[in-house]
C-alpha positions in Angstrom: 95.5 122.7 128.8 92.2 124.1 127.5 89.2 122.4 129.2 86.6 121.4 126.6 89.0 121.8 123.7 88.3 118.2 122.5 84.6 117.9 121.6 82.0 116.6 119.3 79.7 119.4 118.0 76.3 118.8 116.5 75.3 121.6 114.1 72.1 122.6 112.4 73.2 122.6 108.7 70.5 125.0 107.7 71.3 127.7 110.3 74.9 126.9 111.4 73.7 127.0 115.0 75.3 124.6 117.5 72.7 122.2 118.8 74.8 120.1 121.1 78.4 120.0 122.3 79.9 116.8 123.9 83.2 117.2 125.8 85.8 114.5 125.1 88.6 115.6 127.5 87.8 112.7 129.9 88.1 110.1 127.2 90.8 111.5 124.9 94.4 112.5 125.8 95.5 115.8 124.3 99.1 114.5 124.1 98.6 111.0 122.9 95.3 111.0 121.0 94.5 111.8 117.4 90.7 111.9 117.0 90.5 110.9 113.4 87.1 109.7 112.1 83.5 109.8 113.2 80.3 107.9 112.2 76.8 108.5 113.6 74.3 105.7 114.3 71.1 107.7 114.1 68.9 104.7 115.1 70.8 104.2 118.4 71.6 107.9 118.8 75.4 107.4 119.3 78.5 108.5 117.6 81.7 106.4 117.2 85.0 108.3 117.0 88.3 106.6 116.1 91.3 107.6 118.2 94.3 106.8 115.9 96.9 107.8 118.5 99.6 110.3 118.0 102.8 109.2 116.3 104.9 111.6 118.4 103.5 110.5 121.8 105.6 108.1 123.9 102.4 106.2 124.6 100.5 106.1 121.4 96.9 105.8 122.7 94.5 104.1 120.3 90.9 103.3 121.0 87.3 104.0 120.2 85.2 106.6 121.8 81.4 106.2 122.0 79.3 109.3 122.5 75.7 108.7 123.7 73.5 111.6 122.5 70.6 110.8 124.9 72.7 110.9 128.1 75.4 113.3 126.9 78.1 110.9 128.0 81.3 109.7 126.3 83.2 106.6 127.0 86.4 105.0 125.7 86.3 101.4 124.6 88.9 99.0 123.2 91.6 101.2 124.7 95.0 100.1 123.3 93.3 96.9 122.0 95.7 94.9 119.7 93.2 95.0 116.8 93.4 98.8 116.7 97.2 99.1 117.1 99.8 100.1 114.6 100.7 97.5 111.9 104.5 97.2 111.9 106.1 97.6 108.5 103.2 99.3 106.8 104.5 102.1 104.5 102.4 104.9 103.1 102.9 105.3 99.4 101.7 108.2 97.3 102.2 108.4 93.5 104.7 105.5 93.7 106.9 107.1 96.3 107.1 106.3 100.0 105.8 109.2 102.2 108.1 109.9 105.2 110.9 107.4 104.1 112.5 105.8 107.1 109.9 107.3 109.4 106.8 105.0 109.1 103.4 106.3 109.9 102.7 105.3 113.5 98.9 105.5 113.9 96.4 102.9 114.7 92.8 102.6 113.8 92.1 104.9 110.9 88.8 105.1 109.0 85.6 103.7 110.5 82.2 103.0 108.9 78.8 101.6 109.8 77.0 98.9 107.8 73.9 100.2 106.0 71.7 98.6 108.8 74.0 100.0 111.5 74.5 96.6 113.0 78.3 96.4 112.3 81.0 99.0 112.9 84.0 98.5 110.6 
């Protein structure tokens, strides 16, 4: 296992320089996590990362990771919460054909977004 391999990196888009690096190893499991989407609340200076879980893991971990830019800490919330879990029977269809027939997509929470005023996380 590579320490620090799961991380959130803040880059300066003008220079490409790394400004900050937040380790996520303590809140994400390399074998059962799939860090999928991130949104940044600039007003509160936090990032939210969806952990969709890994379809091949025996314990498909789903949850939400909150990274606090001011303190440099990351915490896991809603770990394995029912609202974030896999929806049984959901099939992925592309161009009218089922993707992975007979092997449904087994991931939980997928896309996330913040409301324009950043008061609601979807």
